[in-house]
C-alpha positions as CSV (number, residue, x, y, z in Angstrom):
1,M,71.6,154.6,76.2
2,K,74.2,152.1,77.1
3,K,72.2,149.5,79.3
4,D,74.3,149.3,83.1
5,P,73.3,147.1,86.4
6,R,74.1,150.3,88.2
7,H,71.2,152.2,86.9
8,S,68.9,149.9,89.0
9,A,70.7,150.3,92.4
10,D,70.4,154.4,91.5
11,L,67.1,153.8,91.8
12,Y,67.3,152.1,95.4
13,F,69.7,154.4,96.1
14,F,67.9,157.7,95.3
15,D,64.6,156.6,96.9
16,A,66.6,156.0,99.9
17,L,68.2,159.6,100.1
18,V,65.0,161.1,99.0
19,S,63.5,159.3,101.9
20,A,66.1,159.6,104.3
21,G,66.5,163.6,103.7
22,S,70.1,164.1,103.7
23,L,73.8,162.3,103.0
24,S,74.5,161.4,106.6
25,A,71.2,159.9,107.2
26,V,70.9,158.2,104.0
27,A,74.8,157.0,104.7
28,L,73.9,155.5,107.6
29,R,70.9,153.1,106.4
30,L,72.8,152.0,103.5
31,D,75.9,151.6,105.9
32,V,78.8,153.5,103.9
33,T,80.6,157.2,104.8
34,P,78.6,159.7,104.2
35,S,81.3,160.9,101.2
36,A,80.8,157.4,99.4
37,A,77.1,158.3,99.7
38,S,77.6,161.9,98.2
39,K,80.6,161.0,95.4
40,R,77.0,158.7,94.4
41,L,75.0,161.5,94.3
42,I,77.2,163.2,92.3
43,Q,77.9,160.2,90.0
44,L,74.6,159.8,89.5
45,E,73.6,163.8,88.6
46,K,76.7,163.7,86.1
47,R,75.4,160.0,84.4
48,L,72.1,162.1,83.7
49,G,73.5,165.4,82.9
50,M,71.2,167.4,85.7
51,T,70.7,168.1,89.6
52,L,68.6,165.9,91.6
53,V,68.7,167.6,94.6
54,N,68.8,171.0,96.4
55,R,71.5,171.3,98.7
56,S,70.7,174.6,99.9
57,T,68.9,173.5,102.3
58,R,69.4,171.7,105.6
59,R,67.1,169.0,104.3
60,M,68.1,167.8,100.9
61,S,64.4,168.2,98.5
62,P,64.3,167.0,94.8
63,T,64.1,169.2,92.0
64,A,61.6,169.2,89.6
65,E,64.0,167.2,87.1
66,G,65.3,165.0,90.9
67,L,61.2,164.6,91.4
68,V,60.2,163.3,87.8
69,Y,63.0,160.4,88.3
70,L,61.6,160.0,91.6
71,E,58.8,159.1,90.5
72,H,59.2,156.7,87.8
73,A,62.5,155.4,90.3
74,R,59.2,154.7,93.0
75,S,57.3,152.8,90.0
76,I,60.1,150.8,89.0
77,L,61.2,149.5,92.1
78,A,57.5,148.8,93.2
79,Q,57.1,146.5,89.7
80,I,60.4,144.8,90.9
81,E,59.3,144.4,94.2
82,S,55.4,142.8,92.5
83,L,57.9,140.8,90.7
84,D,59.8,139.5,93.4
85,R,56.2,138.6,95.1
86,E,55.1,136.9,91.7
87,M,58.5,134.6,91.3
88,F,58.4,133.7,95.7
89,R,54.5,133.0,95.4
90,F,55.3,130.5,91.7
91,K,58.1,128.9,94.0
92,S,56.1,128.2,97.2
93,E,53.3,127.4,94.9
94,P,54.6,125.7,91.9
95,E,52.0,125.8,88.3
96,G,52.2,125.1,85.3
97,L,51.6,122.5,82.6
98,I,53.5,118.9,82.7
99,R,53.1,116.4,79.7
100,L,53.8,113.3,81.2
101,N,53.5,109.8,79.2
102,A,53.5,105.8,80.5
103,T,52.3,102.5,78.8
104,L,48.7,101.6,78.9
105,G,48.7,99.0,81.8
106,F,51.3,100.6,84.6
107,G,50.1,103.7,83.5
108,R,46.1,102.8,84.7
109,S,47.7,100.5,87.7
110,Y,50.3,102.7,88.9
111,I,51.0,106.2,87.5
112,Q,47.5,107.2,87.6
113,P,46.8,106.9,90.8
114,L,49.9,108.4,91.9
115,V,49.4,112.1,89.6
116,S,46.1,112.3,91.6
117,R,47.5,112.4,94.7
118,F,50.5,114.7,93.2
119,I,47.6,117.0,92.2
120,K,45.7,116.9,95.9
121,K,49.0,118.8,96.9
122,Y,49.7,121.3,94.2
123,P,46.7,121.7,92.2
124,S,47.8,124.7,90.5
125,I,50.1,122.1,88.3
126,T,48.3,120.9,85.4
127,I,49.0,117.5,84.2
128,Q,48.1,115.6,80.7
129,L,48.5,111.9,81.4
130,F,48.8,110.1,77.9
131,L,48.9,105.9,78.1
132,T,50.6,104.6,75.2
133,P,51.3,101.1,74.1
134,Y,55.0,101.6,73.8
135,P,57.7,104.6,74.9
136,P,57.3,107.2,72.6
137,A,60.3,109.1,70.8
138,L,60.6,112.1,73.8
139,S,62.9,113.8,70.7
140,E,59.6,114.6,69.0
141,D,58.5,116.9,71.5
142,A,55.4,115.4,72.2
143,F,55.8,115.0,76.2
144,D,58.2,116.2,78.8
145,L,58.3,113.0,81.0
146,S,58.1,109.5,80.1
147,I,58.4,106.8,82.5
148,Q,59.7,103.9,80.6
149,F,60.8,100.3,81.6
150,G,64.4,99.7,81.0
151,K,66.8,102.3,80.4
152,P,66.9,104.2,77.0
153,P,69.8,104.1,75.0
154,H,69.2,107.8,74.1
155,Q,72.4,109.5,75.6
156,K,70.7,113.1,75.5
157,L,67.7,112.3,77.7
158,K,68.2,112.6,81.3
159,T,67.1,109.9,83.3
160,R,66.1,108.8,86.5
161,L,65.3,105.3,88.6
162,L,62.2,105.5,89.9
163,A,62.3,101.2,91.1
164,Q,63.9,98.0,90.4
165,N,61.8,95.5,88.2
166,R,62.0,91.9,87.0
167,R,60.1,90.3,84.1
168,L,58.7,87.2,85.2
169,L,56.8,84.5,83.6
170,V,53.4,83.3,85.3
171,A,50.6,81.1,84.3
172,S,47.1,80.2,86.0
173,A,46.9,77.2,88.0
174,A,44.8,75.7,85.6
175,Y,46.9,76.1,82.4
176,L,49.7,74.5,84.4
177,A,47.5,71.5,85.6
178,R,45.8,71.0,81.9
179,A,49.8,71.3,80.0
180,G,51.8,70.6,82.7
181,K,54.9,73.2,84.2
182,P,58.1,73.7,81.8
183,A,61.3,72.4,83.6
184,L,63.8,74.2,81.1
185,P,63.5,77.1,78.9
186,Q,63.2,75.1,76.1
187,D,59.9,73.5,77.0
188,L,58.4,76.7,76.3
189,L,58.3,75.5,72.9
190,K,55.6,73.2,73.8
191,H,53.1,75.4,75.6
192,N,51.1,78.1,74.2
193,C,52.8,81.4,75.2
194,I,51.0,84.8,75.1
195,V,52.6,87.0,73.1
196,I,53.2,90.7,73.9
197,K,53.9,92.2,69.9
198,Q,55.9,94.9,69.6
199,D,57.3,94.5,66.5
200,E,56.4,92.2,63.0
201,L,57.7,89.0,64.0
202,P,55.3,86.3,64.0
203,Y,56.9,85.1,67.4
204,S,58.6,86.8,70.7
205,E,62.2,85.6,72.2
206,W,62.3,85.3,75.9
207,I,66.0,85.4,77.1
208,L,66.6,83.7,80.0
209,S,69.4,82.5,82.4
210,N,70.3,80.4,85.1
211,G,74.2,82.4,85.7
212,Q,76.0,79.8,83.6
213,S,74.2,80.3,80.8
214,T,71.7,82.4,78.8
215,E,69.1,81.1,76.2
216,K,67.0,82.9,73.3
217,V,64.1,80.8,73.0
218,P,61.7,81.8,69.6
219,V,58.2,81.6,72.0
220,A,54.8,81.5,70.0
221,G,51.0,80.9,70.9
222,N,47.4,81.5,69.5
223,L,47.1,84.9,71.5
224,I,48.8,88.4,70.4
225,T,48.3,91.6,71.4
226,N,50.4,94.7,71.7
227,D,48.8,95.7,75.7
228,G,50.8,94.2,78.6
229,Y,46.9,94.2,80.4
230,V,45.5,92.0,78.1
231,G,47.8,89.4,78.0
232,V,47.7,89.4,82.1
233,Q,43.9,89.1,81.8
234,W,44.7,86.0,79.0
235,A,46.8,84.3,81.6
236,L,44.5,84.5,84.6
237,D,41.7,83.7,81.8
238,G,44.2,80.3,81.7
239,H,45.5,80.5,77.8
240,G,49.1,80.4,78.8
241,I,52.4,81.9,79.8
242,V,52.7,85.2,79.6
243,M,56.0,86.9,80.3
244,R,55.2,90.6,82.1
245,A,56.8,92.9,84.6
246,E,57.1,92.1,88.4
247,W,54.9,95.3,88.9
248,D,52.3,93.8,86.6
249,V,51.5,90.3,87.6
250,A,53.1,90.6,91.6
251,R,49.2,91.4,93.3
252,Y,48.0,88.4,91.3
253,M,50.9,85.9,92.2
254,R,50.8,86.5,95.8
255,S,46.7,85.7,95.7
256,G,47.5,82.4,93.7
257,R,45.8,83.7,90.5
258,L,49.0,83.8,88.4
259,V,52.4,81.2,89.4
260,Q,55.6,81.3,88.8
261,V,57.5,79.4,86.5
262,L,61.1,78.5,85.7
263,A,61.8,81.0,89.0
264,D,65.5,79.4,88.5
265,Y,66.3,81.3,85.6
266,T,66.2,85.2,85.2
267,T,65.4,87.2,82.2
268,P,66.3,91.2,81.6
269,N,65.3,93.4,84.4
270,A,62.9,96.6,83.2
271,D,63.4,99.0,86.0
272,I,61.7,101.4,86.2
273,Y,62.5,105.0,85.2
274,A,61.6,108.8,84.4
275,V,63.1,109.9,81.0
276,Y,62.8,113.7,80.5
277,R,65.0,116.0,78.4
278,E,66.0,119.2,80.2
279,Q,63.9,122.1,80.1
280,P,64.2,125.1,81.8
281,H,61.2,126.5,81.6
282,T,59.8,122.9,83.5
283,T,62.3,121.9,85.6
284,A,60.9,123.5,88.8
285,R,57.5,121.6,88.6
286,M,59.1,118.6,87.0
287,N,61.4,118.1,89.7
288,L,58.7,118.3,92.0
289,L,56.6,115.4,90.3
290,L,60.7,113.4,90.2
291,D,60.7,113.2,93.3
292,Y,57.4,112.8,94.5
293,L,56.7,109.7,92.2
294,S,60.8,108.6,93.6
295,R,59.5,109.0,97.1
296,S,56.4,107.2,96.0
297,F,58.0,103.8,94.4
298,D,60.2,104.0,97.7
299,N,57.4,103.1,99.7
300,L,55.7,100.7,97.5
301,N,56.2,97.1,96.5
302,P,54.7,95.4,93.2
303,G,52.0,95.0,93.1
304,S,51.1,97.4,95.8
305,N,47.2,98.6,95.7
306,I,47.6,102.6,95.6
307,T,44.4,104.6,97.6
308,V,44.5,108.0,96.5
309,N,44.1,109.5,99.8
310,A,46.7,107.7,101.4
311,G,50.0,109.9,103.1
312,W,53.0,110.6,101.3
């Protein structure tokens, strides 16, 4: 039998007709004319090829076939109502899995506590948080959402700016007292620079600009790591100069444990983005998390200590 969207409407009509007891009563209930209600009944019986109601009495009553149709109609309508309630519950109490990725240090310091607060508000959502040294390729379908520094070039990915971010050059006061403070980018060649390794090169290229010129300096040192958190700890221990995101070092700068060098020079921005693919089955819960992260970062400053039981 060919499907027709009007068939489901017939279920509502026939249930209302039997409950009302007459064409005039059901017409009043459905806000149509009695002739329109009569035409609707005739069309329904014609489609099914059988008589559904007895018209010999003042109050319409279902025939044997009508009773079968009514029983199934009410069962289907109850299922539809149950489905509507379930969908409303799903909308008001979102649930499901979000596979979330962030880089190691930033993930520990910021994303982990924000997820902890988010899950207190939406306990029916499940979040798998995986921390990696570098952002993954979302095309591999390992994650639904990745928090990254810098906007990725992949045009098919969706992005949302969460916070602005600068990369800063910092070192401990003890190191600078011992080795001196660089005045120009080329002075970095004389310093022990802590390298955050992301490729096979034996050095890291730092790009610095003063608004008039841009210099690329191939810095090197005796400490190399693939973990930004480790690099910051080595700088705190007085081993050299490191380039890290402001969000990673601001707290130490405020306390005086780290000092910015070459402050008149800027480095390429590393704004914080949420990167994801459009997936209809995760849209509702994903939007909740994205909105929450965006509001949270609006209320944060670089280097803020996040208290899990705080507001937002």
